[in-house]
A tleap script that builds the chain and sets N, CA, C and O, in Angstrom:
source leaprc.protein.ff14SB
mol = sequence {
  NMET PHE GLU LYS GLU LYS CYS ILE ILE VAL
  THR ASN ASN ASP LYS VAL LEU ARG LYS TYR
  GLN ASN SER ILE LYS ILE LYS PHE VAL GLU
  SER TYR GLU GLU VAL LEU ILE THR THR ARG
  ASN PHE ILE PHE ASP ARG HIE ARG LEU LEU
  THR HIE PRO GLN ALA SER SER LEU LYS PRO
  ASN GLN THR PRO PHE ARG SER ILE ILE VAL
  TYR PRO SER ASP ASN THR ASN ASN LEU ASP
  ASP VAL MET MET ILE GLU LYS ALA ILE GLU
  VAL PHE GLU LYS PHE ARG LYS ILE LYS GLU
  ILE PRO LYS TYR GLU ASP LYS ILE ALA ASP
  ASP TYR LYS THR ILE ASP LEU SER ILE ILE
  ASP ASN VAL ILE PRO ARG CLEU
}
set mol.1.N position { -31.390 9.979 -0.156 }
set mol.1.CA position { -30.582 8.809 0.093 }
set mol.1.C position { -29.354 8.804 -0.825 }
set mol.1.O position { -29.378 9.313 -1.946 }
set mol.2.N position { -28.316 8.224 -0.312 }
set mol.2.CA position { -27.080 8.112 -1.059 }
set mol.2.C position { -26.906 6.671 -1.533 }
set mol.2.O position { -27.390 5.736 -0.896 }
set mol.3.N position { -26.222 6.506 -2.640 }
set mol.3.CA position { -25.906 5.166 -3.118 }
set mol.3.C position { -24.685 4.668 -2.351 }
set mol.3.O position { -23.583 5.200 -2.480 }
set mol.4.N position { -24.914 3.639 -1.557 }
set mol.4.CA position { -23.860 3.133 -0.684 }
set mol.4.C position { -22.615 2.750 -1.474 }
set mol.4.O position { -21.495 2.933 -0.996 }
set mol.5.N position { -22.803 2.218 -2.680 }
set mol.5.CA position { -21.645 1.771 -3.468 }
set mol.5.C position { -20.783 2.928 -3.976 }
set mol.5.O position { -19.666 2.704 -4.442 }
set mol.6.N position { -21.287 4.156 -3.892 }
set mol.6.CA position { -20.489 5.318 -4.284 }
set mol.6.C position { -19.760 5.956 -3.098 }
set mol.6.O position { -18.852 6.765 -3.286 }
set mol.7.N position { -20.157 5.593 -1.895 }
set mol.7.CA position { -19.521 6.149 -0.701 }
set mol.7.C position { -18.092 5.635 -0.566 }
set mol.7.O position { -17.751 4.556 -1.052 }
set mol.8.N position { -17.283 6.419 0.092 }
set mol.8.CA position { -15.907 6.022 0.400 }
set mol.8.C position { -15.677 6.293 1.880 }
set mol.8.O position { -15.933 7.393 2.370 }
set mol.9.N position { -15.194 5.282 2.580 }
set mol.9.CA position { -14.802 5.475 3.979 }
set mol.9.C position { -13.293 5.664 4.005 }
set mol.9.O position { -12.539 4.795 3.565 }
set mol.10.N position { -12.863 6.797 4.520 }
set mol.10.CA position { -11.442 7.053 4.738 }
set mol.10.C position { -11.181 6.708 6.199 }
set mol.10.O position { -11.793 7.290 7.095 }
set mol.11.N position { -10.275 5.766 6.441 }
set mol.11.CA position { -10.082 5.289 7.806 }
set mol.11.C position { -8.660 4.811 8.051 }
set mol.11.O position { -7.931 4.457 7.125 }
set mol.12.N position { -8.294 4.810 9.310 }
set mol.12.CA position { -7.063 4.160 9.755 }
set mol.12.C position { -7.406 3.071 10.775 }
set mol.12.O position { -6.545 2.610 11.524 }
set mol.13.N position { -8.673 2.674 10.789 }
set mol.13.CA position { -9.184 1.715 11.752 }
set mol.13.C position { -9.400 0.371 11.055 }
set mol.13.O position { -10.269 0.246 10.193 }
set mol.14.N position { -8.610 -0.627 11.430 }
set mol.14.CA position { -8.720 -1.929 10.781 }
set mol.14.C position { -10.048 -2.627 11.086 }
set mol.14.O position { -10.469 -3.488 10.314 }
set mol.15.N position { -10.710 -2.284 12.175 }
set mol.15.CA position { -12.044 -2.847 12.450 }
set mol.15.C position { -13.054 -2.352 11.408 }
set mol.15.O position { -13.887 -3.127 10.938 }
set mol.16.N position { -12.985 -1.103 11.057 }
set mol.16.CA position { -13.853 -0.548 10.020 }
set mol.16.C position { -13.528 -1.205 8.686 }
set mol.16.O position { -14.431 -1.584 7.940 }
set mol.17.N position { -12.256 -1.339 8.390 }
set mol.17.CA position { -11.826 -1.978 7.151 }
set mol.17.C position { -12.392 -3.388 7.044 }
set mol.17.O position { -13.000 -3.741 6.034 }
set mol.18.N position { -12.195 -4.191 8.082 }
set mol.18.CA position { -12.651 -5.588 8.047 }
set mol.18.C position { -14.176 -5.685 7.908 }
set mol.18.O position { -14.678 -6.535 7.173 }
set mol.19.N position { -14.898 -4.830 8.600 }
set mol.19.CA position { -16.355 -4.925 8.579 }
set mol.19.C position { -16.963 -4.478 7.251 }
set mol.19.O position { -17.942 -5.069 6.794 }
set mol.20.N position { -16.401 -3.450 6.629 }
set mol.20.CA position { -17.050 -2.843 5.471 }
set mol.20.C position { -16.324 -3.027 4.143 }
set mol.20.O position { -16.813 -2.553 3.118 }
set mol.21.N position { -15.187 -3.690 4.127 }
set mol.21.CA position { -14.400 -3.772 2.901 }
set mol.21.C position { -15.124 -4.473 1.742 }
set mol.21.O position { -14.782 -4.241 0.582 }
set mol.22.N position { -16.095 -5.307 2.028 }
set mol.22.CA position { -16.812 -6.004 0.962 }
set mol.22.C position { -18.121 -5.328 0.571 }
set mol.22.O position { -18.832 -5.815 -0.307 }
set mol.23.N position { -18.441 -4.215 1.215 }
set mol.23.CA position { -19.705 -3.560 0.887 }
set mol.23.C position { -19.575 -2.076 0.539 }
set mol.23.O position { -20.459 -1.504 -0.099 }
set mol.24.N position { -18.482 -1.462 0.956 }
set mol.24.CA position { -18.265 -0.033 0.706 }
set mol.24.C position { -16.795 0.166 0.339 }
set mol.24.O position { -15.920 -0.532 0.851 }
set mol.25.N position { -16.532 1.122 -0.551 }
set mol.25.CA position { -15.134 1.434 -0.878 }
set mol.25.C position { -14.439 1.959 0.368 }
set mol.25.O position { -15.001 2.748 1.127 }
set mol.26.N position { -13.214 1.510 0.562 }
set mol.26.CA position { -12.421 1.933 1.711 }
set mol.26.C position { -11.095 2.486 1.212 }
set mol.26.O position { -10.432 1.888 0.365 }
set mol.27.N position { -10.728 3.624 1.747 }
set mol.27.CA position { -9.375 4.158 1.550 }
set mol.27.C position { -8.702 4.035 2.905 }
set mol.27.O position { -8.961 4.828 3.810 }
set mol.28.N position { -7.833 3.032 3.044 }
set mol.28.CA position { -7.177 2.778 4.322 }
set mol.28.C position { -5.838 3.505 4.357 }
set mol.28.O position { -5.023 3.374 3.444 }
set mol.29.N position { -5.622 4.275 5.423 }
set mol.29.CA position { -4.380 5.023 5.613 }
set mol.29.C position { -3.805 4.673 6.978 }
set mol.29.O position { -4.418 3.923 7.736 }
set mol.30.N position { -2.647 5.204 7.292 }
set mol.30.CA position { -1.915 4.781 8.483 }
set mol.30.C position { -2.198 5.575 9.756 }
set mol.30.O position { -1.996 5.054 10.853 }
set mol.31.N position { -2.658 6.811 9.640 }
set mol.31.CA position { -2.771 7.640 10.843 }
set mol.31.C position { -4.011 8.528 10.803 }
set mol.31.O position { -4.619 8.735 9.752 }
set mol.32.N position { -4.362 9.036 11.958 }
set mol.32.CA position { -5.469 9.994 12.092 }
set mol.32.C position { -5.219 11.190 11.171 }
set mol.32.O position { -6.114 11.624 10.445 }
set mol.33.N position { -4.006 11.711 11.210 }
set mol.33.CA position { -3.676 12.864 10.369 }
set mol.33.C position { -3.877 12.546 8.889 }
set mol.33.O position { -4.396 13.376 8.142 }
set mol.34.N position { -3.469 11.351 8.462 }
set mol.34.CA position { -3.652 10.960 7.062 }
set mol.34.C position { -5.128 10.836 6.698 }
set mol.34.O position { -5.508 11.113 5.560 }
set mol.35.N position { -5.962 10.423 7.649 }
set mol.35.CA position { -7.405 10.374 7.399 }
set mol.35.C position { -7.895 11.782 7.062 }
set mol.35.O position { -8.638 11.971 6.098 }
set mol.36.N position { -7.484 12.756 7.846 }
set mol.36.CA position { -7.919 14.135 7.602 }
set mol.36.C position { -7.400 14.669 6.277 }
set mol.36.O position { -8.154 15.283 5.521 }
set mol.37.N position { -6.137 14.446 5.988 }
set mol.37.CA position { -5.538 14.967 4.751 }
set mol.37.C position { -6.130 14.275 3.524 }
set mol.37.O position { -6.417 14.924 2.518 }
set mol.38.N position { -6.308 12.968 3.610 }
set mol.38.CA position { -6.904 12.221 2.495 }
set mol.38.C position { -8.345 12.674 2.269 }
set mol.38.O position { -8.781 12.820 1.127 }
set mol.39.N position { -9.075 12.894 3.347 }
set mol.39.CA position { -10.440 13.403 3.229 }
set mol.39.C position { -10.437 14.770 2.562 }
set mol.39.O position { -11.255 15.041 1.683 }
set mol.40.N position { -9.523 15.625 2.979 }
set mol.40.CA position { -9.423 16.952 2.344 }
set mol.40.C position { -9.170 16.814 0.843 }
set mol.40.O position { -9.750 17.546 0.042 }
set mol.41.N position { -8.304 15.875 0.466 }
set mol.41.CA position { -8.028 15.656 -0.956 }
set mol.41.C position { -9.281 15.224 -1.710 }
set mol.41.O position { -9.520 15.671 -2.832 }
set mol.42.N position { -10.080 14.356 -1.094 }
set mol.42.CA position { -11.341 13.961 -1.722 }
set mol.42.C position { -12.272 15.157 -1.862 }
set mol.42.O position { -12.924 15.313 -2.894 }
set mol.43.N position { -12.341 15.995 -0.847 }
set mol.43.CA position { -13.208 17.174 -0.912 }
set mol.43.C position { -12.750 18.112 -2.022 }
set mol.43.O position { -13.573 18.664 -2.753 }
set mol.44.N position { -11.440 18.291 -2.149 }
set mol.44.CA position { -10.922 19.126 -3.233 }
set mol.44.C position { -11.218 18.496 -4.601 }
set mol.44.O position { -11.254 19.186 -5.620 }
set mol.45.N position { -11.427 17.177 -4.606 }
set mol.45.CA position { -11.753 16.460 -5.833 }
set mol.45.C position { -13.270 16.238 -5.943 }
set mol.45.O position { -13.717 15.210 -6.452 }
set mol.46.N position { -14.046 17.202 -5.467 }
set mol.46.CA position { -15.501 17.242 -5.607 }
set mol.46.C position { -16.229 16.095 -4.920 }
set mol.46.O position { -17.120 15.472 -5.496 }
set mol.47.N position { -15.839 15.830 -3.694 }
set mol.47.CA position { -16.598 14.927 -2.828 }
set mol.47.C position { -17.156 15.768 -1.690 }
set mol.47.O position { -16.658 16.855 -1.399 }
set mol.48.N position { -18.183 15.255 -1.064 }
set mol.48.CA position { -18.750 15.959 0.080 }
set mol.48.C position { -18.685 15.071 1.309 }
set mol.48.O position { -18.637 13.845 1.210 }
set mol.49.N position { -18.685 15.701 2.450 }
set mol.49.CA position { -18.652 14.975 3.717 }
set mol.49.C position { -20.032 14.410 4.029 }
set mol.49.O position { -21.040 15.111 3.932 }
set mol.50.N position { -20.063 13.135 4.404 }
set mol.50.CA position { -21.299 12.555 4.918 }
set mol.50.C position { -21.235 12.384 6.421 }
set mol.50.O position { -22.267 12.255 7.080 }
set mol.51.N position { -20.030 12.383 6.969 }
set mol.51.CA position { -19.860 12.354 8.421 }
set mol.51.C position { -18.937 13.489 8.815 }
set mol.51.O position { -18.065 13.892 8.045 }
set mol.52.N position { -19.132 13.992 9.997 }
set mol.52.CA position { -18.327 15.106 10.489 }
set mol.52.C position { -16.917 14.611 10.803 }
set mol.52.O position { -16.762 13.546 11.401 }
set mol.53.N position { -15.900 15.352 10.415 }
set mol.53.CA position { -14.521 14.910 10.669 }
set mol.53.C position { -14.127 14.929 12.140 }
set mol.53.O position { -13.074 14.402 12.500 }
set mol.54.N position { -14.947 15.523 12.988 }
set mol.54.CA position { -14.657 15.545 14.419 }
set mol.54.C position { -15.782 14.884 15.208 }
set mol.54.O position { -16.064 15.277 16.340 }
set mol.55.N position { -16.421 13.888 14.616 }
set mol.55.CA position { -17.511 13.199 15.311 }
set mol.55.C position { -16.990 12.533 16.576 }
set mol.55.O position { -15.897 11.966 16.581 }
set mol.56.N position { -17.746 12.599 17.610 }
set mol.56.CA position { -17.486 12.047 18.952 }
set mol.56.C position { -16.941 13.144 19.856 }
set mol.56.O position { -16.522 14.209 19.401 }
set mol.57.N position { -16.961 12.854 21.114 }
set mol.57.CA position { -16.491 13.842 22.081 }
set mol.57.C position { -15.012 13.674 22.393 }
set mol.57.O position { -14.479 14.368 23.259 }
set mol.58.N position { -14.342 12.756 21.695 }
set mol.58.CA position { -12.919 12.522 21.928 }
set mol.58.C position { -12.081 13.586 21.219 }
set mol.58.O position { -12.326 13.926 20.062 }
set mol.59.N position { -11.106 14.090 21.930 }
set mol.59.CA position { -10.202 15.077 21.351 }
set mol.59.C position { -9.241 14.363 20.395 }
set mol.59.O position { -8.956 13.179 20.572 }
set mol.60.N position { -8.741 15.081 19.385 }
set mol.60.CA position { -7.853 14.450 18.409 }
set mol.60.C position { -6.567 13.881 19.003 }
set mol.60.O position { -5.934 13.027 18.384 }
set mol.61.N position { -6.172 14.334 20.181 }
set mol.61.CA position { -4.957 13.774 20.777 }
set mol.61.C position { -5.291 12.699 21.815 }
set mol.61.O position { -4.412 12.254 22.553 }
set mol.62.N position { -6.554 12.284 21.873 }
set mol.62.CA position { -6.953 11.202 22.770 }
set mol.62.C position { -7.089 9.886 22.023 }
set mol.62.O position { -6.690 8.837 22.530 }
set mol.63.N position { -7.645 9.933 20.828 }
set mol.63.CA position { -7.864 8.710 20.068 }
set mol.63.C position { -6.982 8.669 18.827 }
set mol.63.O position { -6.838 9.674 18.131 }
set mol.64.N position { -6.399 7.524 18.552 }
set mol.64.CA position { -5.582 7.412 17.342 }
set mol.64.C position { -6.386 7.013 16.106 }
set mol.64.O position { -5.810 6.882 15.026 }
set mol.65.N position { -7.711 6.815 16.234 }
set mol.65.CA position { -8.495 6.276 15.126 }
set mol.65.C position { -9.610 7.221 14.708 }
set mol.65.O position { -10.289 7.831 15.535 }
set mol.66.N position { -9.774 7.320 13.383 }
set mol.66.CA position { -10.823 8.170 12.834 }
set mol.66.C position { -11.267 7.567 11.508 }
set mol.66.O position { -10.453 7.086 10.720 }
set mol.67.N position { -12.563 7.606 11.284 }
set mol.67.CA position { -13.146 7.199 10.010 }
set mol.67.C position { -14.106 8.291 9.568 }
set mol.67.O position { -14.881 8.814 10.368 }
set mol.68.N position { -14.046 8.627 8.286 }
set mol.68.CA position { -14.890 9.675 7.716 }
set mol.68.C position { -15.464 9.143 6.406 }
set mol.68.O position { -14.749 8.525 5.617 }
set mol.69.N position { -16.753 9.382 6.177 }
set mol.69.CA position { -17.379 8.951 4.930 }
set mol.69.C position { -17.545 10.163 4.017 }
set mol.69.O position { -18.030 11.218 4.428 }
set mol.70.N position { -17.125 9.976 2.761 }
set mol.70.CA position { -17.295 11.006 1.733 }
set mol.70.C position { -18.103 10.420 0.576 }
set mol.70.O position { -18.244 9.204 0.439 }
set mol.71.N position { -18.630 11.328 -0.252 }
set mol.71.CA position { -19.501 10.926 -1.353 }
set mol.71.C position { -19.228 11.850 -2.537 }
set mol.71.O position { -19.123 13.063 -2.360 }
set mol.72.N position { -19.111 11.286 -3.750 }
set mol.72.CA position { -18.855 12.148 -4.915 }
set mol.72.C position { -20.027 13.093 -5.161 }
set mol.72.O position { -21.187 12.743 -4.940 }
set mol.73.N position { -19.705 14.273 -5.614 }
set mol.73.CA position { -20.724 15.287 -5.824 }
set mol.73.C position { -20.447 16.059 -7.102 }
set mol.73.O position { -19.297 16.361 -7.420 }
set mol.74.N position { -21.501 16.373 -7.826 }
set mol.74.CA position { -21.356 17.225 -9.011 }
set mol.74.C position { -21.302 18.692 -8.633 }
set mol.74.O position { -20.937 19.541 -9.447 }
set mol.75.N position { -21.662 18.982 -7.411 }
set mol.75.CA position { -21.709 20.364 -6.933 }
set mol.75.C position { -20.284 20.860 -6.686 }
set mol.75.O position { -19.572 20.316 -5.842 }
set mol.76.N position { -19.879 21.867 -7.405 }
set mol.76.CA position { -18.534 22.419 -7.221 }
set mol.76.C position { -18.473 23.379 -6.041 }
set mol.76.O position { -17.387 23.795 -5.637 }
set mol.77.N position { -19.620 23.730 -5.488 }
set mol.77.CA position { -19.657 24.642 -4.350 }
set mol.77.C position { -19.735 23.839 -3.049 }
set mol.77.O position { -20.807 23.674 -2.467 }
set mol.78.N position { -18.590 23.351 -2.613 }
set mol.78.CA position { -18.545 22.592 -1.359 }
set mol.78.C position { -17.692 23.338 -0.329 }
set mol.78.O position { -16.940 22.731 0.433 }
set mol.79.N position { -17.826 24.650 -0.324 }
set mol.79.CA position { -17.033 25.490 0.561 }
set mol.79.C position { -17.249 25.127 2.032 }
set mol.79.O position { -16.306 25.172 2.822 }
set mol.80.N position { -18.467 24.773 2.403 }
set mol.80.CA position { -18.727 24.393 3.794 }
set mol.80.C position { -17.901 23.166 4.192 }
set mol.80.O position { -17.335 23.120 5.284 }
set mol.81.N position { -17.837 22.181 3.304 }
set mol.81.CA position { -17.048 20.984 3.591 }
set mol.81.C position { -15.555 21.298 3.624 }
set mol.81.O position { -14.823 20.768 4.460 }
set mol.82.N position { -15.109 22.156 2.717 }
set mol.82.CA position { -13.696 22.571 2.726 }
set mol.82.C position { -13.361 23.235 4.054 }
set mol.82.O position { -12.343 22.926 4.673 }
set mol.83.N position { -14.217 24.143 4.484 }
set mol.83.CA position { -13.962 24.848 5.743 }
set mol.83.C position { -14.009 23.886 6.932 }
set mol.83.O position { -13.223 24.023 7.870 }
set mol.84.N position { -14.922 22.918 6.897 }
set mol.84.CA position { -15.044 21.972 8.000 }
set mol.84.C position { -13.800 21.082 8.118 }
set mol.84.O position { -13.302 20.862 9.222 }
set mol.85.N position { -13.296 20.572 6.992 }
set mol.85.CA position { -12.119 19.702 7.059 }
set mol.85.C position { -10.869 20.514 7.399 }
set mol.85.O position { -9.998 20.028 8.120 }
set mol.86.N position { -10.772 21.726 6.896 }
set mol.86.CA position { -9.626 22.572 7.243 }
set mol.86.C position { -9.626 22.877 8.742 }
set mol.86.O position { -8.572 22.873 9.378 }
set mol.87.N position { -10.804 23.140 9.303 }
set mol.87.CA position { -10.915 23.397 10.737 }
set mol.87.C position { -10.544 22.141 11.529 }
set mol.87.O position { -9.883 22.238 12.563 }
set mol.88.N position { -10.957 20.976 11.060 }
set mol.88.CA position { -10.610 19.720 11.736 }
set mol.88.C position { -9.098 19.493 11.735 }
set mol.88.O position { -8.537 19.041 12.733 }
set mol.89.N position { -8.444 19.803 10.624 }
set mol.89.CA position { -6.984 19.667 10.548 }
set mol.89.C position { -6.322 20.660 11.499 }
set mol.89.O position { -5.366 20.318 12.195 }
set mol.90.N position { -6.826 21.875 11.527 }
set mol.90.CA position { -6.302 22.907 12.432 }
set mol.90.C position { -6.436 22.466 13.898 }
set mol.90.O position { -5.495 22.602 14.680 }
set mol.91.N position { -7.587 21.950 14.253 }
set mol.91.CA position { -7.811 21.481 15.627 }
set mol.91.C position { -6.894 20.306 15.946 }
set mol.91.O position { -6.325 20.241 17.036 }
set mol.92.N position { -6.745 19.376 15.001 }
set mol.92.CA position { -5.845 18.239 15.197 }
set mol.92.C position { -4.427 18.733 15.486 }
set mol.92.O position { -3.790 18.274 16.434 }
set mol.93.N position { -3.937 19.659 14.678 }
set mol.93.CA position { -2.574 20.175 14.859 }
set mol.93.C position { -2.433 20.905 16.194 }
set mol.93.O position { -1.408 20.791 16.866 }
set mol.94.N position { -3.461 21.652 16.571 }
set mol.94.CA position { -3.440 22.373 17.853 }
set mol.94.C position { -3.324 21.398 19.026 }
set mol.94.O position { -2.493 21.581 19.915 }
set mol.95.N position { -4.153 20.377 19.018 }
set mol.95.CA position { -4.118 19.409 20.112 }
set mol.95.C position { -2.846 18.576 20.102 }
set mol.95.O position { -2.339 18.208 21.162 }
set mol.96.N position { -2.331 18.277 18.926 }
set mol.96.CA position { -1.090 17.506 18.841 }
set mol.96.C position { 0.088 18.292 19.418 }
set mol.96.O position { 1.006 17.702 19.987 }
set mol.97.N position { 0.067 19.603 19.277 }
set mol.97.CA position { 1.124 20.420 19.878 }
set mol.97.C position { 1.064 20.385 21.397 }
set mol.97.O position { 2.090 20.461 22.072 }
set mol.98.N position { -0.151 20.269 21.927 }
set mol.98.CA position { -0.323 20.186 23.380 }
set mol.98.C position { 0.163 18.838 23.887 }
set mol.98.O position { 0.888 18.759 24.878 }
set mol.99.N position { -0.245 17.778 23.197 }
set mol.99.CA position { 0.137 16.426 23.606 }
set mol.99.C position { -0.053 15.475 22.435 }
set mol.99.O position { -1.126 15.428 21.833 }
set mol.100.N position { 0.986 14.721 22.115 }
set mol.100.CA position { 0.890 13.722 21.049 }
set mol.100.C position { -0.077 12.621 21.448 }
set mol.100.O position { -0.315 12.398 22.635 }
set mol.101.N position { -0.635 11.932 20.457 }
set mol.101.CA position { -1.499 10.788 20.724 }
set mol.101.C position { -0.645 9.703 21.375 }
set mol.101.O position { 0.385 9.314 20.825 }
set mol.102.N position { -1.062 9.217 22.530 }
set mol.102.CA position { -0.266 8.177 23.202 }
set mol.102.C position { -0.259 6.872 22.420 }
set mol.102.O position { -1.156 6.618 21.617 }
set mol.103.N position { 0.735 6.063 22.651 }
set mol.103.CA position { 0.778 4.693 22.118 }
set mol.103.C position { 0.077 3.820 23.154 }
set mol.103.O position { 0.635 3.531 24.212 }
set mol.104.N position { -1.146 3.405 22.844 }
set mol.104.CA position { -1.958 2.660 23.792 }
set mol.104.C position { -1.660 1.171 23.734 }
set mol.104.O position { -1.269 0.641 22.694 }
set mol.105.N position { -1.853 0.502 24.873 }
set mol.105.CA position { -1.785 -0.953 24.873 }
set mol.105.C position { -2.954 -1.467 24.031 }
set mol.105.O position { -3.927 -0.748 23.806 }
set mol.106.N position { -2.853 -2.705 23.573 }
set mol.106.CA position { -3.818 -3.248 22.621 }
set mol.106.C position { -5.266 -3.161 23.088 }
set mol.106.O position { -6.140 -2.814 22.294 }
set mol.107.N position { -5.540 -3.460 24.335 }
set mol.107.CA position { -6.915 -3.446 24.847 }
set mol.107.C position { -7.522 -2.046 24.760 }
set mol.107.O position { -8.671 -1.891 24.348 }
set mol.108.N position { -6.764 -1.047 25.141 }
set mol.108.CA position { -7.264 0.333 25.090 }
set mol.108.C position { -7.413 0.787 23.641 }
set mol.108.O position { -8.409 1.421 23.291 }
set mol.109.N position { -6.429 0.469 22.792 }
set mol.109.CA position { -6.524 0.814 21.371 }
set mol.109.C position { -7.763 0.170 20.752 }
set mol.109.O position { -8.449 0.789 19.938 }
set mol.110.N position { -8.045 -1.075 21.141 }
set mol.110.CA position { -9.220 -1.772 20.634 }
set mol.110.C position { -10.508 -1.045 21.052 }
set mol.110.O position { -11.460 -0.973 20.275 }
set mol.111.N position { -10.534 -0.516 22.264 }
set mol.111.CA position { -11.699 0.253 22.720 }
set mol.111.C position { -11.907 1.491 21.845 }
set mol.111.O position { -13.041 1.803 21.483 }
set mol.112.N position { -10.840 2.192 21.504 }
set mol.112.CA position { -10.958 3.372 20.645 }
set mol.112.C position { -11.399 2.986 19.235 }
set mol.112.O position { -12.163 3.714 18.601 }
set mol.113.N position { -10.920 1.845 18.742 }
set mol.113.CA position { -11.376 1.358 17.436 }
set mol.113.C position { -12.870 1.074 17.466 }
set mol.113.O position { -13.585 1.384 16.513 }
set mol.114.N position { -13.336 0.488 18.552 }
set mol.114.CA position { -14.755 0.161 18.695 }
set mol.114.C position { -15.618 1.416 18.726 }
set mol.114.O position { -16.697 1.442 18.134 }
set mol.115.N position { -15.154 2.449 19.408 }
set mol.115.CA position { -15.880 3.727 19.436 }
set mol.115.C position { -16.001 4.296 18.027 }
set mol.115.O position { -17.082 4.705 17.605 }
set mol.116.N position { -14.892 4.318 17.308 }
set mol.116.CA position { -14.896 4.839 15.943 }
set mol.116.C position { -15.819 4.003 15.052 }
set mol.116.O position { -16.596 4.555 14.272 }
set mol.117.N position { -15.736 2.691 15.166 }
set mol.117.CA position { -16.590 1.810 14.373 }
set mol.117.C position { -18.058 2.057 14.681 }
set mol.117.O position { -18.886 2.040 13.770 }
set mol.118.N position { -18.397 2.283 15.939 }
set mol.118.CA position { -19.800 2.493 16.299 }
set mol.118.C position { -20.364 3.749 15.643 }
set mol.118.O position { -21.546 3.791 15.303 }
set mol.119.N position { -19.542 4.758 15.467 }
set mol.119.CA position { -19.989 5.980 14.790 }
set mol.119.C position { -20.341 5.663 13.345 }
set mol.119.O position { -21.378 6.100 12.846 }
set mol.120.N position { -19.484 4.909 12.676 }
set mol.120.CA position { -19.734 4.515 11.287 }
set mol.120.C position { -20.947 3.583 11.212 }
set mol.120.O position { -21.784 3.717 10.319 }
set mol.121.N position { -21.036 2.639 12.153 }
set mol.121.CA position { -22.180 1.719 12.179 }
set mol.121.C position { -23.506 2.460 12.287 }
set mol.121.O position { -24.512 1.993 11.753 }
set mol.122.N position { -23.532 3.585 12.955 }
set mol.122.CA position { -24.757 4.363 13.096 }
set mol.122.C position { -25.134 5.110 11.823 }
set mol.122.O position { -26.296 5.470 11.636 }
set mol.123.N position { -24.168 5.344 10.956 }
set mol.123.CA position { -24.427 6.103 9.723 }
set mol.123.C position { -24.788 5.185 8.556 }
set mol.123.O position { -25.670 5.512 7.763 }
set mol.124.N position { -24.128 4.064 8.448 }
set mol.124.CA position { -24.286 3.183 7.281 }
set mol.124.C position { -25.743 2.825 6.991 }
set mol.124.O position { -26.142 2.884 5.827 }
set mol.125.N position { -26.556 2.458 7.978 }
set mol.125.CA position { -27.948 2.114 7.646 }
set mol.125.C position { -28.755 3.272 7.072 }
set mol.125.O position { -29.801 3.049 6.461 }
set mol.126.N position { -28.296 4.481 7.253 }
set mol.126.CA position { -29.022 5.669 6.786 }
set mol.126.C position { -28.642 6.073 5.372 }
set mol.126.O position { -29.228 6.998 4.808 }
set mol.127.N position { -27.668 5.389 4.800 }
set mol.127.CA position { -27.210 5.759 3.449 }
set mol.127.C position { -28.195 5.329 2.382 }
set mol.127.O position { -27.962 5.563 1.196 }
savepdb mol mol.pdb
quit
């Protein structure tokens, strides 16, 4: 088990922020890409991934929202996490070259926020 108070959620989803800001540390950023880069920075600073950076079946150019949970680690050998986040950034860039993330109307954007939140909601009770 992990100590929930040590976890950090990196997100650009205001629904995640509002729901968890009083119980878990949140690093709120502006874009999907910033979520990935900020997560990579945490991994380089000896954190490990608790959620997969590509969780869900949505392609990176379909949804504008992503939340990833990281946890501090004394283990300096986190090569698997480094490779996973680097691959996620590579995939994001590949899909963005094919098609940029659309600017969705509020109702559709809210649906994508809800999908992202549900992924986090499924992990939090297991911490």
